[in-house]
C-alpha positions as CSV (number, residue, x, y, z in Angstrom):
1,M,0.0,0.0,0.0
2,A,1.5,3.3,-1.1
3,L,1.7,6.3,1.2
4,N,-0.4,9.2,0.1
5,T,1.9,12.3,0.1
6,D,-0.9,14.7,-0.9
7,K,-0.8,17.3,1.9
8,N,-4.1,18.9,0.7
9,L,-6.0,15.7,1.4
10,K,-8.1,16.1,4.5
11,L,-10.4,13.6,6.0
12,Y,-12.5,16.1,8.0
13,Y,-13.3,19.8,7.6
14,S,-14.6,22.1,10.3
15,I,-17.9,24.0,10.1
16,K,-15.9,27.2,9.6
17,E,-14.0,25.7,6.6
18,V,-17.2,24.5,5.0
19,A,-18.9,27.8,5.6
20,E,-16.0,29.6,3.9
21,M,-16.0,27.2,1.0
22,L,-19.6,28.0,0.2
23,N,-19.6,31.6,1.4
24,V,-22.5,31.0,3.9
25,S,-22.7,31.4,7.6
26,E,-22.0,28.7,10.1
27,S,-25.5,29.2,11.6
28,M,-27.0,28.5,8.2
29,L,-25.2,25.2,8.0
30,R,-26.4,24.2,11.4
31,F,-30.0,25.2,10.4
32,W,-29.7,23.1,7.2
33,E,-28.6,20.2,9.3
34,K,-31.7,20.4,11.4
35,A,-34.0,20.9,8.4
36,I,-32.6,18.4,6.0
37,P,-31.8,14.8,7.3
38,A,-29.3,14.2,4.5
39,I,-26.7,16.4,6.2
40,K,-25.2,14.4,9.1
41,P,-21.6,15.4,9.9
42,K,-19.7,13.4,12.4
43,T,-19.5,15.1,15.8
44,T,-16.9,14.6,18.4
45,G,-17.5,14.3,22.1
46,N,-17.4,18.0,22.4
47,N,-20.1,18.4,19.7
48,I,-17.6,19.7,17.2
49,R,-18.8,19.0,13.7
50,Q,-16.5,17.2,11.3
51,Y,-17.5,17.2,7.6
52,T,-16.3,14.7,5.1
53,E,-16.0,15.3,1.4
54,K,-19.3,13.4,1.0
55,D,-21.0,15.8,3.5
56,I,-19.7,18.8,1.6
57,E,-21.0,17.4,-1.7
58,D,-24.4,16.9,-0.1
59,I,-24.3,20.5,1.2
60,K,-23.4,21.8,-2.2
61,V,-26.4,20.1,-3.6
62,I,-28.6,21.8,-1.0
63,Y,-26.8,25.1,-1.7
64,N,-27.6,24.7,-5.4
65,L,-31.3,24.1,-4.7
66,V,-31.8,26.8,-2.1
67,K,-29.4,29.6,-3.0
68,V,-28.9,29.2,-6.7
69,R,-32.3,27.8,-7.9
70,G,-34.4,29.6,-5.2
71,F,-36.2,26.6,-3.7
72,K,-37.6,26.7,-0.2
73,L,-36.0,24.2,2.2
74,A,-39.2,22.0,2.3
75,A,-39.1,21.8,-1.5
76,A,-35.4,21.0,-1.5
77,R,-35.9,18.2,1.1
78,K,-38.8,16.8,-1.1
79,M,-36.6,16.8,-4.2
80,L,-33.8,15.1,-2.4
81,R,-36.2,12.5,-1.0
82,E,-37.8,11.8,-4.4
83,N,-34.9,12.1,-6.9
84,K,-31.5,12.4,-5.2
85,E,-29.6,11.2,-8.3
86,G,-31.2,13.7,-10.6
87,V,-30.6,16.5,-8.1
88,D,-27.0,15.5,-7.7
89,K,-26.4,15.5,-11.4
90,N,-28.0,18.9,-11.8
91,A,-25.9,20.3,-9.0
92,R,-22.7,19.1,-10.5
93,L,-23.7,20.4,-13.9
94,M,-24.6,23.8,-12.4
95,E,-21.2,23.9,-10.5
96,T,-19.4,23.2,-13.8
97,L,-21.3,25.8,-15.7
98,I,-20.6,28.5,-13.1
99,S,-16.9,27.6,-13.2
100,V,-16.8,27.9,-16.9
101,R,-18.7,31.2,-16.8
102,D,-16.2,32.6,-14.3
103,E,-13.3,31.4,-16.5
104,L,-14.8,33.1,-19.5
105,K,-15.3,36.3,-17.6
106,E,-11.6,36.2,-16.6
107,L,-10.6,35.6,-20.2
108,K,-12.7,38.5,-21.4
109,K,-11.1,40.8,-18.9
110,Q,-7.7,39.7,-20.1
111,L,-8.7,40.3,-23.7
112,D,-10.1,43.7,-22.9
113,Y,-6.9,44.6,-21.3
114,L,-4.9,43.7,-24.4
115,T,-7.1,45.9,-26.7
């Protein structure tokens, strides 16, 4: 078994790190945990939340439904319950499209600078 030398690989992320990744407040993440059963981060004995990559992906799906697409939490919960795979695909697609849009904006800036 080879030793993984990737220093950026983390098993767990704090609530602060996850909130910063998504640009939301920590209290919003805690609220989403209560409202949507799909979000279940591991907690230590001191009730410190530890998010895995899977937890973060689930939160990104909820973020996409609530913040990007404008669904209410109840509707997001229902969509996750009824069609989780479809919602996951749409969230990944939306994330990719946003990334491409941001890259195109940056390229446009650079082109405008050259002219």
